[in-house]
DSSP file (Angstrom, degrees, kcal/mol; ACC not computed):
  #  RESIDUE AA STRUCTURE BP1 BP2  ACC     N-H-->O    O-->H-N    N-H-->O    O-->H-N    TCO  KAPPA ALPHA  PHI   PSI    X-CA   Y-CA   Z-CA
    1    1 A M     >        0   0    0      0, 0.0     4,-2.0     0, 0.0     5,-0.2   0.000 360.0 360.0 360.0 -46.0  -11.5   -9.3   26.6
    2    2 A L  H  >  +     0   0    0      1,-0.2     4,-2.5     2,-0.2     5,-0.2   0.879 360.0  54.3 -61.4 -36.7  -11.7  -13.0   27.6
    3    3 A R  H  > S+     0   0    0      1,-0.2     4,-2.2     2,-0.2    -1,-0.2   0.914 106.6  52.6 -65.8 -38.3  -13.2  -14.0   24.2
    4    4 A N  H  > S+     0   0    0      1,-0.2     4,-2.1     2,-0.2    -1,-0.2   0.928 110.0  47.5 -63.0 -43.3  -10.2  -12.4   22.5
    5    5 A R  H  X S+     0   0    0     -4,-2.0     4,-2.4     1,-0.2     5,-0.2   0.912 110.6  51.9 -61.9 -42.8   -7.7  -14.3   24.6
    6    6 A R  H  X S+     0   0    0     -4,-2.5     4,-2.6     1,-0.2     5,-0.2   0.907 108.4  50.5 -62.8 -41.3   -9.5  -17.5   24.0
    7    7 A K  H  X S+     0   0    0     -4,-2.2     4,-2.3     1,-0.2    -1,-0.2   0.920 109.7  51.2 -63.1 -41.1   -9.5  -17.0   20.3
    8    8 A T  H  X S+     0   0    0     -4,-2.1     4,-1.8     1,-0.2    -2,-0.2   0.913 111.2  48.5 -62.8 -41.3   -5.7  -16.3   20.4
    9    9 A Y  H  X S+     0   0    0     -4,-2.4     4,-2.0     1,-0.2    -1,-0.2   0.881 111.0  48.9 -70.6 -35.9   -5.1  -19.5   22.4
   10   10 A T  H  X S+     0   0    0     -4,-2.6     4,-2.0     2,-0.2    -1,-0.2   0.875 108.4  54.3 -69.6 -34.8   -7.2  -21.6   20.0
   11   11 A N  H  X S+     0   0    0     -4,-2.3     4,-1.0    -5,-0.2    -2,-0.2   0.856 108.0  50.0 -65.0 -33.6   -5.3  -20.2   17.1
   12   12 A F  H >X S+     0   0    0     -4,-1.8     4,-1.0     1,-0.2     3,-0.6   0.915 110.6  50.0 -67.3 -41.6   -2.1  -21.2   18.7
   13   13 A L  H 3< S+     0   0    0     -4,-2.0     3,-0.3     1,-0.2    -2,-0.2   0.844 107.7  54.7 -67.4 -30.9   -3.5  -24.7   19.2
   14   14 A D  H 3< S+     0   0    0     -4,-2.0     4,-0.3     1,-0.2    -1,-0.2   0.777 107.2  49.0 -72.0 -24.1   -4.5  -24.9   15.6
   15   15 A T  H <X S+     0   0    0     -4,-1.0     4,-2.1    -3,-0.6    -1,-0.2   0.601  90.3  80.2 -92.5 -15.1   -1.2  -24.1   14.3
   16   16 A R  H  X S+     0   0    0     -4,-1.0     4,-2.7    -3,-0.3     5,-0.2   0.929  90.6  51.1 -62.6 -45.3    0.8  -26.6   16.4
   17   17 A P  H  > S+     0   0    0      0, 0.0     4,-2.3     0, 0.0    -1,-0.2   0.852 109.7  51.7 -54.7 -34.2    0.0  -29.7   14.1
   18   18 A T  H  > S+     0   0    0     -4,-0.3     4,-2.3     2,-0.2    -2,-0.2   0.921 112.6  44.3 -72.1 -44.8    1.1  -27.8   11.1
   19   19 A G  H  X S+     0   0    0     -4,-2.1     4,-2.8     2,-0.2     5,-0.2   0.914 113.1  51.3 -64.8 -40.2    4.4  -26.9   12.7
   20   20 A G  H  X S+     0   0    0     -4,-2.7     4,-2.2    -5,-0.2    -2,-0.2   0.909 110.7  48.3 -63.6 -41.6    4.9  -30.4   14.0
   21   21 A A  H  X S+     0   0    0     -4,-2.3     4,-2.3    -5,-0.2    -1,-0.2   0.910 112.0  49.2 -63.8 -40.7    4.2  -31.9   10.6
   22   22 A A  H  X S+     0   0    0     -4,-2.3     4,-2.7     1,-0.2     5,-0.2   0.941 112.2  49.2 -67.5 -44.2    6.7  -29.4    8.9
   23   23 A A  H  X S+     0   0    0     -4,-2.8     4,-2.3     1,-0.2    -1,-0.2   0.880 111.7  48.0 -61.0 -38.1    9.3  -30.2   11.6
   24   24 A A  H  X S+     0   0    0     -4,-2.2     4,-2.3     2,-0.2     5,-0.2   0.905 111.2  50.8 -68.6 -39.2    8.9  -34.0   11.0
   25   25 A I  H  X S+     0   0    0     -4,-2.3     4,-2.3     2,-0.2     5,-0.3   0.936 114.4  44.0 -62.0 -47.2    9.1  -33.6    7.2
   26   26 A L  H  X S+     0   0    0     -4,-2.7     4,-2.1     1,-0.2    -2,-0.2   0.926 111.7  54.6 -63.2 -42.1   12.4  -31.5    7.7
   27   27 A F  H  < S+     0   0    0     -4,-2.3    -2,-0.2    -5,-0.2    -1,-0.2   0.894 118.8  31.6 -60.4 -42.8   13.8  -34.0   10.2
   28   28 A F  H  < S+     0   0    0     -4,-2.3    -1,-0.2     1,-0.1    -2,-0.2   0.781 128.7  32.3 -91.5 -23.9   13.3  -37.0    7.9
   29   29 A F  H  < S+     0   0    0     -4,-2.3     2,-0.7    -5,-0.2    -3,-0.2   0.543  87.4  98.2-111.0  -9.6   13.8  -35.6    4.5
   30   30 A L     <  -     0   0    0     -4,-2.1     2,-0.7    -5,-0.3    -4,-0.0  -0.756  52.0-167.7 -90.1 115.8   16.4  -32.8    4.8
   31   31 A N        -     0   0    0     -2,-0.7     2,-0.5     2,-0.0    -4,-0.0  -0.890   4.4-171.9-106.8 104.2   19.8  -34.1    3.9
   32   32 A L        -     0   0    0     -2,-0.7    -2,-0.0     1,-0.0     0, 0.0  -0.837  12.9-152.8 -97.6 131.7   22.6  -31.7    4.8
   33   33 A N        -     0   0    0     -2,-0.5    -2,-0.0     0, 0.0     2,-0.0  -0.851  18.3-147.7-100.2  98.7   26.1  -32.4    3.7
   34   34 A P        -     0   0    0      0, 0.0     2,-0.4     0, 0.0    -2,-0.0  -0.341  17.6-115.2 -68.0 146.0   28.4  -30.8    6.2
   35   35 A H        -     0   0    0      3,-0.0     3,-0.3    -2,-0.0     2,-0.3  -0.660  32.4-149.4 -80.6 130.1   31.7  -29.4    5.0
   36   36 A Q        +     0   0    0     -2,-0.4     3,-0.1     1,-0.2    -1,-0.0  -0.749  64.8  25.4-103.7 151.9   34.6  -31.3    6.5
   37   37 A G  S    S+     0   0    0     -2,-0.3     2,-0.5     1,-0.2    -1,-0.2   0.599  81.4 119.9  82.0  14.4   38.1  -29.9    7.3
   38   38 A R        -     0   0    0     -3,-0.3    -1,-0.2     4,-0.0     2,-0.1  -0.939  49.9-146.2-115.8 134.6   37.5  -26.3    7.7
   39   39 A T     >  -     0   0    0     -2,-0.5     4,-1.9     1,-0.1     3,-0.4  -0.452  27.3-109.3 -90.2 166.2   38.3  -24.6   11.0
   40   40 A L  H  > S+     0   0    0      1,-0.2     4,-2.5     2,-0.2     5,-0.2   0.851 119.5  56.9 -59.4 -36.9   36.5  -21.7   12.6
   41   41 A E  H  > S+     0   0    0      2,-0.2     4,-2.0     1,-0.2    -1,-0.2   0.854 105.8  51.1 -65.7 -35.6   39.4  -19.4   11.8
   42   42 A Q  H  > S+     0   0    0     -3,-0.4     4,-1.4     2,-0.2    -2,-0.2   0.924 109.7  49.7 -67.4 -44.2   39.0  -20.3    8.1
   43   43 A H  H  X S+     0   0    0     -4,-1.9     4,-1.1     1,-0.2     3,-0.4   0.935 111.5  48.4 -59.9 -49.4   35.3  -19.5    8.2
   44   44 A V  H  < S+     0   0    0     -4,-2.5     3,-0.4     1,-0.2    -1,-0.2   0.879 108.8  53.8 -61.4 -39.1   35.9  -16.1    9.9
   45   45 A Q  H  < S+     0   0    0     -4,-2.0    -1,-0.2     1,-0.2    -2,-0.2   0.826 113.1  42.4 -61.7 -32.2   38.6  -15.2    7.4
   46   46 A E  H  < S+     0   0    0     -4,-1.4    -1,-0.2    -3,-0.4    -2,-0.2   0.577  91.0 105.4 -95.4  -9.2   36.3  -15.8    4.5
   47   47 A F  S  < S-     0   0    0     -4,-1.1     2,-1.2    -3,-0.4    -3,-0.0  -0.491  72.6-126.6 -79.3 145.0   33.2  -14.2    5.9
   48   48 A D     >  +     0   0    0      1,-0.2     4,-1.8    -2,-0.2     5,-0.1  -0.662  35.7 166.5 -94.9  85.1   32.2  -10.8    4.6
   49   49 A F  H  > S+     0   0    0     -2,-1.2     4,-2.3     2,-0.2    -1,-0.2   0.847  75.4  56.6 -67.4 -36.2   31.9   -8.5    7.6
   50   50 A V  H  > S+     0   0    0      1,-0.2     4,-2.3     2,-0.2    -1,-0.2   0.939 109.0  47.1 -60.8 -47.7   31.8   -5.3    5.5
   51   51 A G  H  > S+     0   0    0      2,-0.2     4,-2.5     1,-0.2     5,-0.2   0.858 110.4  52.6 -60.1 -39.3   28.8   -6.6    3.6
   52   52 A L  H  X S+     0   0    0     -4,-1.8     4,-2.3     1,-0.2    -2,-0.2   0.925 110.5  48.4 -63.8 -43.0   27.1   -7.7    6.9
   53   53 A V  H  X S+     0   0    0     -4,-2.3     4,-2.2     1,-0.2    -2,-0.2   0.881 113.2  46.8 -66.8 -40.8   27.6   -4.1    8.3
   54   54 A L  H  X S+     0   0    0     -4,-2.3     4,-2.5     2,-0.2    -1,-0.2   0.923 112.5  47.8 -71.0 -40.0   26.2   -2.5    5.1
   55   55 A V  H  X S+     0   0    0     -4,-2.5     4,-2.6     1,-0.2     5,-0.2   0.907 113.4  49.5 -68.8 -36.9   23.2   -4.7    4.8
   56   56 A M  H  X S+     0   0    0     -4,-2.3     4,-2.1    -5,-0.2    -1,-0.2   0.914 111.6  49.0 -64.4 -40.8   22.4   -4.1    8.6
   57   57 A A  H  X S+     0   0    0     -4,-2.2     4,-2.3     2,-0.2    -2,-0.2   0.910 111.4  49.4 -66.4 -39.8   22.8   -0.4    8.1
   58   58 A G  H  X S+     0   0    0     -4,-2.5     4,-2.1     2,-0.2    -2,-0.2   0.906 112.2  47.3 -64.0 -42.8   20.5   -0.4    5.1
   59   59 A V  H  X S+     0   0    0     -4,-2.6     4,-2.4     2,-0.2    -1,-0.2   0.891 111.4  50.6 -66.5 -36.9   17.9   -2.4    7.0
   60   60 A I  H  X S+     0   0    0     -4,-2.1     4,-2.5     2,-0.2    -2,-0.2   0.909 110.6  49.9 -61.9 -44.6   18.1   -0.2   10.0
   61   61 A C  H  X S+     0   0    0     -4,-2.3     4,-2.1     1,-0.2    -2,-0.2   0.865 110.7  50.0 -65.1 -37.1   17.6    2.9    7.7
   62   62 A L  H  X S+     0   0    0     -4,-2.1     4,-2.1     2,-0.2    -2,-0.2   0.921 111.2  48.4 -68.1 -43.1   14.6    1.3    6.1
   63   63 A L  H  X S+     0   0    0     -4,-2.4     4,-2.3     1,-0.2    -2,-0.2   0.879 110.3  51.6 -68.3 -37.8   13.0    0.5    9.5
   64   64 A I  H  X S+     0   0    0     -4,-2.5     4,-2.5     2,-0.2    -1,-0.2   0.915 109.8  50.3 -63.0 -40.6   13.6    4.0   10.7
   65   65 A G  H  X S+     0   0    0     -4,-2.1     4,-0.8     1,-0.2    -2,-0.2   0.887 110.9  47.6 -61.7 -41.7   11.9    5.3    7.6
   66   66 A F  H  < S+     0   0    0     -4,-2.1     4,-0.3     2,-0.2     3,-0.3   0.871 113.7  49.4 -67.8 -36.3    8.9    3.1    8.0
   67   67 A N  H >< S+     0   0    0     -4,-2.3     3,-0.7     1,-0.2     4,-0.2   0.891 111.9  46.2 -71.1 -37.4    8.7    4.1   11.7
   68   68 A S  H >< S+     0   0    0     -4,-2.5     3,-0.8     1,-0.2    -1,-0.2   0.568  92.4  80.3 -81.7  -7.5    8.9    7.8   11.0
   69   69 A S  T 3< S+     0   0    0     -4,-0.8    -1,-0.2    -3,-0.3    -2,-0.1   0.681  83.8  64.0 -73.5 -13.4    6.4    7.8    8.2
   70   70 A E  T <  S+     0   0    0     -3,-0.7     2,-0.3    -4,-0.3    -1,-0.2   0.764  97.9  64.3 -77.7 -22.7    3.5    7.7   10.7
   71   71 A T  S <  S-     0   0    0     -3,-0.8     2,-0.2    -4,-0.2     0, 0.0  -0.718  80.7-128.7-102.8 155.2    4.5   11.1   12.0
   72   72 A S        -     0   0    0     -2,-0.3     2,-0.1     1,-0.0    -2,-0.1  -0.621  13.2-128.2 -99.9 158.3    4.4   14.4   10.2
   73   73 A C              0   0    0     -2,-0.2    -1,-0.0     1,-0.2    -2,-0.0  -0.236 360.0 360.0 -97.8  43.5    7.3   16.9   10.0
   74   74 A E              0   0    0     -2,-0.1    -1,-0.2     0, 0.0    -3,-0.0   0.386 360.0 360.0 -88.3 360.0    5.3   19.9   11.1
């Protein structure tokens, strides 16, 4: 059991430099152009809440199907 925990911890330590390098590259080279002059109310009016609800319902149905596929209907 201790060996398993040690392996997990070393895997975590091995991935930190990769994540740090990715964060540094994004910080220095990602140029975002923020949109000026739009209020929160304008963003809310333009947002597609019906589409959001439909996508969430579809994903939930898919996850329920995946979850129940392990059990039989006997």
